[in-house]
Residue frames relative to the residue before (quaternion, step in Angstrom):
aa qw qx qy qz dx dy dz
X 1.0000 0.0000 0.0000 0.0000 0.00 0.00 0.00
X 0.6490 0.5161 -0.3228 0.4563 3.60 0.95 -0.87
X 0.6205 0.5422 -0.3426 0.4512 3.59 1.04 -0.74
X 0.7111 0.4714 -0.2622 0.4510 3.56 0.86 -0.99
X 0.5920 0.5708 -0.3704 0.4319 3.59 1.16 -0.46
X 0.6567 0.5114 -0.3023 0.4646 3.60 1.25 -0.37
X 0.4611 0.6921 -0.4412 0.3371 3.59 1.28 0.01
X 0.5325 -0.6347 0.4589 0.3210 3.56 -1.20 0.52
X 0.7200 0.2872 -0.2187 0.5927 3.60 1.32 -0.11
X 0.3940 -0.7371 0.5050 0.2157 3.58 -1.16 0.48
X 0.1692 -0.7561 0.6244 0.0986 3.53 -1.24 0.60
X 0.4145 -0.6933 0.5291 0.2601 3.58 -0.94 0.87
X 0.6674 -0.4830 0.3652 0.4334 3.59 -1.25 0.23
X 0.6304 0.5308 -0.3304 0.4602 3.57 1.06 -0.75
X 0.6613 0.4972 -0.3010 0.4742 3.59 0.99 -0.83
X 0.6259 0.5264 -0.3345 0.4683 3.58 1.05 -0.74
X 0.6443 0.5138 -0.3124 0.4725 3.57 0.99 -0.87
X 0.6249 0.5376 -0.3265 0.4624 3.58 1.04 -0.81
X 0.6537 0.5162 -0.3095 0.4588 3.61 0.97 -0.87
X 0.6460 0.5177 -0.3179 0.4621 3.59 0.97 -0.85
X 0.6574 0.5017 -0.3032 0.4735 3.58 0.93 -0.91
X 0.6396 0.5347 -0.3219 0.4487 3.59 0.99 -0.88
X 0.6823 0.4891 -0.2856 0.4622 3.58 0.91 -0.93
X 0.6642 0.4965 -0.3069 0.4670 3.58 0.92 -0.90
X 0.6510 0.5190 -0.3063 0.4615 3.57 0.99 -0.89
X 0.7031 0.4828 -0.2731 0.4448 3.58 0.78 -1.08
X 0.7575 0.3790 -0.2276 0.4804 3.60 0.76 -0.97
X 0.5330 0.5664 -0.4159 0.4714 3.57 1.25 -0.21
X 0.6517 0.4960 -0.2964 0.4914 3.56 1.04 -0.85
X 0.6736 0.4962 -0.3125 0.4499 3.57 0.90 -0.88
X 0.6498 0.5231 -0.3224 0.4475 3.57 1.01 -0.75
X 0.7439 0.4022 -0.2224 0.4851 3.59 1.06 -0.71
X 0.8056 0.2684 -0.1263 0.5129 3.60 1.08 -0.64
X 0.5035 -0.6394 0.4386 0.3812 3.61 1.17 -0.50
X 0.7264 0.3533 -0.2173 0.5480 3.57 1.30 -0.17
X 0.3924 0.7347 -0.5097 0.2155 3.58 -1.28 0.11
X 0.4966 0.6966 -0.4123 0.3132 3.59 1.23 -0.37
X 0.6566 0.5193 -0.3161 0.4464 3.58 0.89 -0.93
X 0.6405 0.5385 -0.3203 0.4440 3.55 1.02 -0.81
X 0.6978 0.4731 -0.2791 0.4598 3.60 0.81 -0.98
X 0.6355 0.5396 -0.3210 0.4495 3.56 1.00 -0.87
X 0.6743 0.4998 -0.2926 0.4582 3.58 0.87 -0.97
X 0.6590 0.5058 -0.3108 0.4618 3.59 1.04 -0.74
X 0.6762 0.5058 -0.3063 0.4395 3.61 0.89 -0.88
X 0.6546 0.5354 -0.3207 0.4266 3.59 0.97 -0.84
X 0.5125 0.6324 -0.4220 0.3991 3.59 1.23 -0.28
X 0.8146 0.2396 -0.1060 0.5174 3.62 1.01 -0.78
X 0.7363 0.3339 -0.2103 0.5497 3.65 1.23 -0.33
X 0.5669 -0.6156 0.4144 0.3576 3.64 -0.92 0.82
X 0.5315 -0.6708 0.4200 0.3018 3.57 -0.89 0.98
X 0.6187 0.5531 -0.3468 0.4372 3.62 1.08 -0.66
X 0.6570 0.4644 -0.2976 0.5139 3.57 1.27 -0.41
X 0.6825 0.5206 -0.2942 0.4203 3.56 0.90 -0.94
X 0.6608 0.5552 -0.3329 0.3798 3.60 0.81 -0.97
X 0.6962 0.4288 -0.3046 0.4885 3.69 0.75 -0.84
X 0.6372 0.5206 -0.3325 0.4609 3.60 1.01 -0.78
X 0.6514 0.5183 -0.3071 0.4612 3.58 1.00 -0.85
X 0.5949 0.5642 -0.3583 0.4465 3.58 1.11 -0.64
X 0.6620 0.4865 -0.3031 0.4829 3.59 0.95 -0.85
X 0.6365 0.5123 -0.3228 0.4778 3.59 1.04 -0.77
X 0.6292 0.5410 -0.3313 0.4491 3.60 1.05 -0.76
X 0.6357 0.5212 -0.3253 0.4674 3.57 1.01 -0.83
X 0.6909 0.4882 -0.2795 0.4541 3.56 0.83 -1.03
X 0.6913 0.4792 -0.2895 0.4568 3.60 0.88 -0.92
X 0.6389 0.5279 -0.3341 0.4488 3.61 1.00 -0.76
X 0.6310 0.5199 -0.3237 0.4761 3.58 1.02 -0.81
X 0.6755 0.5025 -0.2933 0.4529 3.58 0.96 -0.90
X 0.7089 0.4775 -0.2637 0.4471 3.58 1.01 -0.81
X 0.6126 0.5843 -0.3656 0.3868 3.62 0.95 -0.85
X 0.0838 0.8638 -0.4951 0.0423 3.58 0.88 -1.01
X 0.8448 -0.1299 0.1136 0.5065 3.54 -0.90 -0.99
X 0.5726 0.6112 -0.3810 0.3917 3.62 1.22 -0.24
X 0.4260 0.7360 -0.4534 0.2669 3.60 1.24 -0.13
X 0.6203 0.5553 -0.3488 0.4304 3.61 1.12 -0.55
X 0.6591 0.5195 -0.3046 0.4505 3.59 1.24 -0.37
X 0.4460 0.7103 -0.4506 0.3057 3.60 1.27 -0.13
X 0.2995 -0.7581 0.5572 0.1588 3.57 -0.82 1.04
X 0.1539 -0.8416 0.5125 0.0732 3.57 0.34 1.28
X 0.5935 0.5804 -0.3681 0.4188 3.60 1.11 -0.61
X 0.6857 0.4501 -0.2778 0.5001 3.58 1.14 -0.59
X 0.6274 0.5512 -0.3344 0.4367 3.59 1.17 -0.52
X 0.6565 0.5904 -0.3247 0.3392 3.58 0.83 -1.00
X 0.6810 0.4697 -0.3295 0.4551 3.70 0.83 -0.75
X 0.6291 0.5734 -0.3078 0.4251 3.54 1.23 -0.58
X 0.6287 0.6235 -0.3260 0.3311 3.57 1.00 -0.89
X 0.6499 0.5158 -0.3623 0.4247 3.70 0.78 -0.77
X 0.6594 0.4930 -0.3080 0.4768 3.59 0.96 -0.84
X 0.6287 0.5393 -0.3224 0.4582 3.56 1.07 -0.78
X 0.6301 0.5393 -0.3298 0.4510 3.61 1.03 -0.78
X 0.6378 0.5106 -0.3193 0.4803 3.58 1.02 -0.83
X 0.6453 0.5239 -0.3120 0.4602 3.57 1.00 -0.82
X 0.6290 0.5331 -0.3307 0.4590 3.58 1.04 -0.77
X 0.6355 0.5272 -0.3260 0.4603 3.59 0.99 -0.83
X 0.6481 0.5025 -0.3094 0.4814 3.58 0.99 -0.85
X 0.6635 0.5213 -0.2955 0.4480 3.57 0.96 -0.91
X 0.6329 0.5297 -0.3328 0.4562 3.60 1.00 -0.78
X 0.6398 0.5218 -0.3286 0.4587 3.58 0.97 -0.83
X 0.6720 0.4906 -0.2982 0.4678 3.59 0.89 -0.93
X 0.6573 0.5348 -0.3131 0.4288 3.60 0.92 -0.94
X 0.7165 0.4322 -0.2552 0.4844 3.59 0.94 -0.85
X 0.6665 0.5260 -0.3062 0.4305 3.61 1.11 -0.59
X 0.7390 0.4087 -0.2283 0.4845 3.60 1.04 -0.73
X 0.4785 -0.6557 0.4996 0.3025 3.59 -1.16 0.60
X 0.7085 -0.4949 0.3091 0.3969 3.55 -1.30 0.44
X 0.6555 0.5240 -0.3285 0.4335 3.60 0.92 -0.85
X 0.6624 0.5006 -0.3036 0.4674 3.59 0.93 -0.89
X 0.6404 0.5213 -0.3236 0.4620 3.59 0.99 -0.82
X 0.6519 0.5144 -0.3146 0.4599 3.59 0.96 -0.87
X 0.6588 0.5026 -0.3082 0.4673 3.58 0.97 -0.84
X 0.6395 0.5144 -0.3197 0.4736 3.59 1.02 -0.80
X 0.6288 0.5208 -0.3294 0.4742 3.58 1.02 -0.81
X 0.6298 0.5420 -0.3295 0.4484 3.57 1.00 -0.83
X 0.6557 0.5063 -0.3051 0.4697 3.57 0.99 -0.87
X 0.6596 0.5087 -0.3046 0.4619 3.59 0.92 -0.95
X 0.6701 0.4915 -0.2940 0.4722 3.59 0.91 -0.94
X 0.6297 0.5416 -0.3291 0.4493 3.58 1.01 -0.83
X 0.6786 0.4876 -0.2887 0.4673 3.58 0.84 -1.02
X 0.6679 0.5033 -0.3016 0.4579 3.57 0.94 -0.90
X 0.6763 0.5003 -0.3025 0.4482 3.60 0.90 -0.90
X 0.6345 0.5154 -0.3292 0.4727 3.59 1.01 -0.78
X 0.6537 0.5054 -0.3089 0.4710 3.58 0.99 -0.87
X 0.6542 0.5200 -0.3160 0.4493 3.59 0.95 -0.89
X 0.6700 0.4818 -0.3006 0.4781 3.59 0.95 -0.85
X 0.6547 0.5189 -0.3136 0.4514 3.58 0.95 -0.90
X 0.6863 0.4918 -0.2922 0.4491 3.58 0.89 -0.93
X 0.6264 0.5472 -0.3443 0.4356 3.60 1.16 -0.52
X 0.7111 0.4250 -0.2549 0.4988 3.59 1.26 -0.28
X 0.6828 0.4415 -0.2958 0.5014 3.60 1.25 0.10
X 0.6258 -0.5447 0.3897 0.3998 3.61 -1.18 0.43
X 0.5577 -0.5953 0.4575 0.3540 3.57 -1.19 0.55
X 0.6205 0.5368 -0.4181 0.3900 3.53 -1.27 0.45
X 0.3830 0.7190 -0.5292 0.2373 3.56 -1.25 -0.21
X 0.8073 -0.2920 0.2047 0.4702 3.54 -1.31 -0.41
X 0.1102 -0.7717 0.6232 0.0633 3.55 -1.10 0.78
X 0.5230 -0.6455 0.4625 0.3095 3.56 -1.06 0.79
X 0.5554 -0.5923 0.4553 0.3653 3.62 -1.03 0.73
X 0.5779 -0.6450 0.3774 0.3280 3.59 -0.88 0.96
X 0.6570 0.5302 -0.3282 0.4238 3.60 0.98 -0.75
X 0.6926 0.4626 -0.2731 0.4815 3.60 1.23 -0.38
X 0.4798 0.7119 -0.4244 0.2878 3.59 1.22 -0.39
X 0.7173 0.4558 -0.2661 0.4548 3.60 0.77 -1.02
X 0.7266 0.4275 -0.2892 0.4535 3.68 0.61 -0.97
X 0.6676 0.5063 -0.3238 0.4395 3.61 0.86 -0.87
X 0.7267 0.4362 -0.2532 0.4663 3.58 0.73 -1.05
X 0.6185 0.5388 -0.3486 0.4535 3.61 1.09 -0.63
X 0.6777 0.4763 -0.2852 0.4822 3.59 0.86 -0.96
X 0.6851 0.4955 -0.2900 0.4483 3.58 0.87 -0.98
X 0.6547 0.5076 -0.3188 0.4604 3.61 0.94 -0.83
X 0.6779 0.4987 -0.2981 0.4505 3.59 0.87 -0.93
X 0.7032 0.4656 -0.2712 0.4639 3.58 0.85 -0.98
X 0.6936 0.4790 -0.2853 0.4561 3.59 0.81 -1.00
X 0.6701 0.5058 -0.3034 0.4507 3.58 0.90 -0.90
X 0.6828 0.4824 -0.2876 0.4672 3.60 1.04 -0.72
X 0.6654 0.4977 -0.3073 0.4638 3.60 0.97 -0.81
X 0.8252 0.2536 -0.0950 0.4956 3.57 0.81 -1.02
X 0.4564 -0.7004 0.4453 0.3207 3.60 1.22 -0.22
X 0.7732 0.1812 -0.1004 0.5994 3.58 1.31 0.04
X 0.6737 0.5198 -0.3808 0.3618 3.56 -1.37 -0.19
X 0.4831 0.6619 -0.4539 0.3498 3.65 1.18 -0.12
X 0.5826 0.6150 -0.3702 0.3811 3.58 1.11 -0.65
X 0.5348 0.6173 -0.4083 0.4077 3.60 1.19 -0.51
X 0.7310 0.4287 -0.2282 0.4793 3.55 0.85 -1.05
X 0.5760 0.5526 -0.3774 0.4695 3.58 1.17 -0.50
X 0.6520 0.5190 -0.3104 0.4573 3.57 0.96 -0.91
X 0.6375 0.5285 -0.3249 0.4569 3.59 0.96 -0.89
X 0.6765 0.4931 -0.2884 0.4648 3.57 0.95 -0.92
X 0.7096 0.4635 -0.2721 0.4555 3.60 0.79 -1.01
X 0.5920 0.5476 -0.3695 0.4617 3.59 1.12 -0.57
X 0.6456 0.5187 -0.3135 0.4646 3.56 1.04 -0.81
X 0.6722 0.4864 -0.2942 0.4744 3.60 1.14 -0.60
X 0.3010 -0.8075 0.4644 0.2043 3.59 1.37 -0.17
X 0.1746 0.8049 -0.5410 0.1702 3.57 0.81 1.05
X 0.5553 -0.5736 0.4803 0.3632 3.55 -1.25 0.46
X 0.7061 -0.5037 0.2912 0.4037 3.58 -1.20 0.57
X 0.6890 0.4864 -0.2900 0.4524 3.58 0.84 -0.98
X 0.6692 0.4869 -0.2892 0.4811 3.56 0.96 -0.90
X 0.6058 0.5631 -0.3485 0.4409 3.58 1.07 -0.74
X 0.6913 0.4818 -0.2807 0.4595 3.59 0.81 -1.04
X 0.6829 0.4885 -0.2881 0.4605 3.59 0.88 -0.97
X 0.6771 0.4889 -0.2948 0.4643 3.59 0.93 -0.88
X 0.6040 0.5514 -0.3460 0.4599 3.59 1.06 -0.73
X 0.6755 0.4863 -0.2955 0.4689 3.60 0.87 -0.94
X 0.6445 0.5208 -0.3198 0.4596 3.59 1.01 -0.80
X 0.6655 0.4982 -0.3013 0.4670 3.58 0.99 -0.82
X 0.6351 0.5145 -0.3214 0.4781 3.59 1.04 -0.78
X 0.6433 0.5184 -0.3138 0.4679 3.57 1.03 -0.82
X 0.6556 0.5145 -0.3136 0.4551 3.59 0.91 -0.91
X 0.6607 0.5074 -0.3015 0.4638 3.57 0.92 -0.93
X 0.6675 0.5114 -0.3058 0.4465 3.58 0.92 -0.93
X 0.6545 0.5146 -0.3189 0.4529 3.60 0.95 -0.84
X 0.6928 0.4791 -0.2873 0.4560 3.58 0.83 -0.98
X 0.6992 0.4422 -0.2974 0.4767 3.59 0.85 -0.85
X 0.5689 0.5767 -0.3778 0.4484 3.58 1.21 -0.47
X 0.6245 0.5142 -0.3214 0.4922 3.57 1.04 -0.80
X 0.6468 0.5300 -0.3103 0.4523 3.56 1.01 -0.85
X 0.6478 0.5081 -0.3189 0.4696 3.59 0.94 -0.86
X 0.6444 0.5215 -0.3195 0.4589 3.58 1.03 -0.83
X 0.6460 0.5323 -0.3177 0.4453 3.60 0.96 -0.87
X 0.7606 0.3587 -0.2031 0.5015 3.60 0.92 -0.89
X 0.5558 -0.6771 0.3593 0.3218 3.60 1.25 0.30
X 0.4201 0.7303 -0.4532 0.2912 3.61 1.09 0.62
X 0.5612 0.5582 -0.4122 0.4512 3.61 1.24 -0.02
X 0.0413 -0.8340 0.5491 -0.0343 3.54 0.33 1.32
X 0.6898 -0.4544 0.3592 0.4344 3.55 -1.34 0.15
X 0.6326 0.5358 -0.3292 0.4520 3.59 0.99 -0.82
X 0.6558 0.5220 -0.3138 0.4461 3.59 0.93 -0.91
X 0.6746 0.4899 -0.2926 0.4683 3.58 0.95 -0.87
X 0.6416 0.5177 -0.3205 0.4665 3.60 1.05 -0.73
X 0.6431 0.5073 -0.3216 0.4750 3.58 0.98 -0.81
X 0.6342 0.5184 -0.3322 0.4677 3.60 0.97 -0.79
X 0.6708 0.5091 -0.3057 0.4443 3.59 0.85 -0.97
X 0.6797 0.4808 -0.2879 0.4733 3.59 1.01 -0.80
X 0.7097 0.4715 -0.2600 0.4542 3.59 1.03 -0.80
X 0.5343 0.6842 -0.3904 0.3066 3.59 1.13 -0.65
X 0.7068 0.4383 -0.3043 0.4644 3.68 0.71 -0.88
X 0.6177 0.5314 -0.3491 0.4628 3.61 1.07 -0.65
X 0.6162 0.5489 -0.3275 0.4602 3.56 1.07 -0.80
X 0.6567 0.5175 -0.3107 0.4521 3.59 0.91 -0.92
X 0.6360 0.5186 -0.3246 0.4703 3.58 1.01 -0.82
X 0.6504 0.5289 -0.3130 0.4465 3.58 0.94 -0.90
X 0.6727 0.4846 -0.2944 0.4754 3.59 0.92 -0.93
X 0.6315 0.5459 -0.3287 0.4418 3.59 0.97 -0.88
X 0.6845 0.4682 -0.2757 0.4860 3.56 0.88 -0.98
X 0.6665 0.5234 -0.3043 0.4350 3.58 0.91 -0.93
X 0.6449 0.5328 -0.3194 0.4451 3.58 1.03 -0.77
X 0.7530 0.3969 -0.1920 0.4885 3.58 1.19 -0.56
X 0.6663 0.4635 -0.3037 0.4990 3.55 1.27 0.03
X 0.2238 -0.7375 0.6205 0.1448 3.54 -0.91 0.93
X 0.4152 -0.7254 0.4910 0.2458 3.58 -0.61 1.16
X 0.2784 -0.7885 0.5320 0.1331 3.55 -0.69 1.14
X 0.5807 0.5251 -0.4055 0.4718 3.57 0.99 0.87
X 0.5631 -0.6049 0.4356 0.3569 3.56 -1.15 0.55
X 0.6489 -0.5137 0.3851 0.4085 3.56 -1.27 0.38
X 0.6357 0.5400 -0.3289 0.4429 3.60 1.02 -0.79
X 0.6600 0.4915 -0.3024 0.4809 3.59 0.94 -0.88
X 0.6218 0.5481 -0.3304 0.4514 3.56 1.03 -0.82
X 0.6655 0.5023 -0.3041 0.4609 3.60 0.88 -0.93
X 0.6675 0.5014 -0.3039 0.4590 3.58 0.99 -0.78
X 0.6328 0.5237 -0.3289 0.4659 3.59 1.03 -0.75
X 0.6644 0.4909 -0.2988 0.4778 3.59 0.92 -0.92
X 0.6550 0.5183 -0.3122 0.4526 3.59 0.93 -0.87
X 0.6690 0.4941 -0.2978 0.4687 3.58 0.94 -0.87
X 0.6493 0.5121 -0.3194 0.4628 3.60 1.01 -0.79
X 0.6484 0.5038 -0.3121 0.4778 3.58 0.97 -0.83
X 0.6259 0.5359 -0.3378 0.4549 3.58 1.00 -0.78
X 0.6559 0.5056 -0.3052 0.4701 3.59 0.97 -0.85
X 0.6729 0.4969 -0.2968 0.4607 3.61 1.01 -0.77
X 0.6311 0.5773 -0.3421 0.3891 3.60 1.06 -0.70
X 0.5953 0.6104 -0.3647 0.3742 3.60 1.06 -0.70
X 0.7177 0.4243 -0.2840 0.4736 3.66 0.68 -0.97
X 0.6040 0.5493 -0.3661 0.4466 3.60 1.11 -0.54
X 0.6784 0.4830 -0.2968 0.4673 3.61 0.91 -0.84
X 0.7034 0.4618 -0.2601 0.4736 3.58 1.16 -0.57
X 0.4059 0.7311 -0.4644 0.2918 3.62 1.25 0.02
């Protein structure tokens, strides 16, 4: 509470409670499933300026990825990661330019649009049979690398969508998929964190939000690692999609 009282903007008790629930929900999901970042990010931006949340979320992503990888680090498919990284670096450079050029309101509205489109697609795909169009193999690495780097840097989240598309194309085993996903998220967070520092986006507010959110994040991961979700994967996808859809509306109306 003392940390948050030093922020340049104020949060009501209700908004603080909302942030705590968002963090516990998102990192509880990430601890149990490996995903959840997009959900927590979209929820926090509803009440906290996006220019503050994105750098703070990057630090949380680094800390959470390190905590989650653990003993699975031996399963990381580095041979599949290396061709992806150069394209991702170019995407990060593009994302940094966009992030510094646009104002907070425009970024929040763009995030709302991206989250809305993604949530509608996620809900729609959960009601249709698997299969359909696949991206040509020669485009998988450059497209997903550029998109992951740029999207993750501009919005602080959503890069995992493109990581999943890429890793699915590589047909990794479940354990290697989870470990490699965490390694890629960690790599992206570290590089874009350096970028934010270079362009001066690690403001006092961002560091205070990270410091206040860090212990809540640890609790969420701890609980998530020990809870087996008693719902099917299909139900889980629909719940996440519906929650993201609800979060996208206030962001687009900012």
